[in-house]
C-alpha positions in Angstrom: -0.4 -0.1 -0.1 1.3 3.4 -1.2 1.7 6.4 1.3 0.6 10.0 0.0 0.9 13.5 1.8 1.2 17.1 1.6 3.2 19.1 3.5 3.5 23.0 3.8 7.5 23.2 3.2 8.8 25.9 5.1 11.6 28.7 4.0 14.8 27.2 4.6 14.3 23.5 3.9 15.3 21.5 0.9 12.7 19.1 -0.7 14.7 16.4 -0.1 15.5 13.6 2.9 19.3 13.1 1.6 21.9 15.9 1.7 25.5 14.6 1.0 27.8 18.0 0.5 29.6 19.5 3.1 27.4 22.5 4.3 24.6 21.3 6.8 20.8 21.6 5.6 17.2 21.5 6.5 16.1 18.6 5.2 12.3 17.6 5.0 12.7 14.2 7.3 13.5 16.8 10.1 9.6 17.6 10.1 7.9 14.3 10.2 8.6 10.4 10.7 7.5 10.0 7.0 7.3 6.5 5.7 10.1 4.4 4.5 10.9 5.3 0.4 8.6 8.5 0.5 10.1 11.0 -2.2 9.1 14.8 -2.9 7.1 15.4 -5.9 8.7 18.3 -7.7 11.2 20.5 -5.5 10.5 23.6 -4.3 14.0 25.6 -3.7 15.4 26.1 -0.5 14.3 29.9 -0.5 10.7 28.8 -1.2 7.3 27.5 0.7 4.5 25.9 0.4 2.8 23.0 -1.1 4.6 19.8 -1.4 3.4 16.5 -2.6 5.3 13.3 -1.1 4.6 9.8 -2.1 6.0 6.6 -2.2 4.2 5.7 -5.7 6.5 6.5 -8.4 3.7 6.3 -10.8 1.7 9.0 -9.1 5.1 11.2 -8.9 5.3 10.9 -12.8 1.6 11.8 -13.3 1.7 14.8 -11.0 5.0 16.3 -12.3 3.6 16.1 -15.8 2.8 19.2 -18.3 -1.0 18.5 -18.0 -0.7 19.3 -14.1 -1.0 23.1 -12.9 1.0 24.6 -10.3 0.1 28.0 -9.1 2.1 30.3 -7.4 2.2 33.7 -5.2 5.2 35.7 -5.5 5.6 38.5 -3.2 7.3 41.0 -5.9 9.8 43.8 -5.1 7.4 47.5 -6.2 4.1 47.5 -7.2 3.6 45.5 -10.3 1.9 46.5 -13.5 -0.4 45.7 -15.8 2.4 46.0 -18.9 4.3 43.3 -16.4 1.3 40.8 -15.6 0.9 40.8 -19.3 4.9 39.7 -20.0 4.3 37.6 -17.8 1.1 35.6 -19.4 2.7 35.8 -23.1 6.4 34.2 -22.7 9.7 35.9 -21.2 13.1 35.4 -21.9 15.2 33.4 -19.3 18.4 31.9 -18.7 18.3 27.9 -18.4 21.4 25.5 -18.4 23.3 28.3 -19.3 20.9 29.2 -22.7 18.0 31.7 -23.4 14.8 29.9 -22.7 11.2 31.6 -24.0 8.6 30.6 -21.3 5.7 29.2 -22.1 2.1 31.2 -21.9 0.4 31.2 -18.2 -1.8 32.7 -16.4 -0.8 35.3 -14.1 -2.5 38.3 -12.3 -2.1 40.9 -9.8 -3.2 40.1 -6.3 -5.6 42.4 -4.8 -4.8 41.6 -1.1 -1.9 39.9 0.7 -2.4 36.6 0.9 -2.5 34.9 4.6 0.4 32.7 4.1 1.8 33.3 8.2 4.9 34.3 8.9 8.1 33.5 6.9 11.0 32.0 8.8 13.4 34.8 7.9 12.3 38.6 7.7 12.1 39.6 4.3 12.4 43.2 4.9 10.8 46.1 6.6 8.7 49.2 4.5 11.7 51.3 4.6 12.6 49.7 1.3 9.7 50.7 -0.5 6.4 48.9 -1.4 6.2 45.1 -2.4 3.0 43.4 -4.6 1.7 39.9 -4.8 1.5 38.1 -8.3 -0.3 34.7 -8.8 1.5 32.7 -11.7 0.3 29.2 -12.7 2.3 27.1 -14.8 2.6 24.0 -16.1 6.0 23.5 -16.8 9.2 24.1 -13.9 12.6 24.7 -14.8 14.8 25.8 -12.2 13.6 28.7 -10.3 11.4 30.0 -13.4 9.1 32.2 -11.4 11.6 34.3 -9.8 13.4 34.6 -12.9 10.6 35.5 -14.7 9.5 38.1 -12.6 13.0 39.5 -12.5 12.8 39.3 -15.9 10.0 41.9 -16.3 11.7 43.9 -14.0 10.3 43.2 -10.3 12.3 40.7 -8.2 10.7 37.9 -6.2 11.6 38.2 -2.3 9.1 35.5 -1.4 7.7 32.7 -3.0 5.3 30.2 -2.1 3.4 27.5 -4.0 -0.5 27.8 -3.0 -2.0 24.6 -5.4 -0.8 21.7 -7.7 -3.7 20.5 -9.8 -6.4 20.6 -7.7 -5.1 20.5 -4.4 -4.2 23.5 -2.4 -2.0 24.7 0.9 -6.0 25.8 2.4 -5.0 26.4 5.9 -1.9 23.9 6.1 0.7 25.5 8.5 4.1 25.7 7.8 5.9 22.7 8.8 2.2 20.5 8.6 2.1 17.5 7.1 -1.1 16.0 5.9 -1.7 12.0 5.1 -4.3 11.9 2.2 -5.8 8.9 0.7 -4.3 9.9 -2.7 -3.9 12.3 -5.2 -6.8 14.1 -7.2 -4.8 16.5 -9.8 
């Protein structure tokens, strides 16, 4: 029988269970007693937070990582994002990937008119003296290395905080940072 879990990955943790380089890192296994052979489906980088799906079923991992499943992110950006920048995000942005230029696929993006209730981040971002910030929702069906961060920077609004809030039909909802929820399966 396979196990399927949702976790709100906190800021500062790697989306993995083993890290063999010299520098000490915080790993998912420190947050919960996961079943043997649990793997993260996809990744959130150390500086990102939010919904991460975990499973012991390799086939389920393939389904969730497919290009058919949307992943939605809320990005807090430096400055008040413009409609022009949001349109650029929607209609493809050129970013660097593996030392080459890459044109992102079209995606859904819009400025959030409210500050999302995501709880405090483990590390303070900055204070109001450094200028205003705003939030944008970006929904992708692809996931290149640090793609959302590269996209917002490419349109002139660097990401300060990044939280994945949805994978397919599964939402972060009220899951608190570090909290794990075992589920019967993933309906993505």
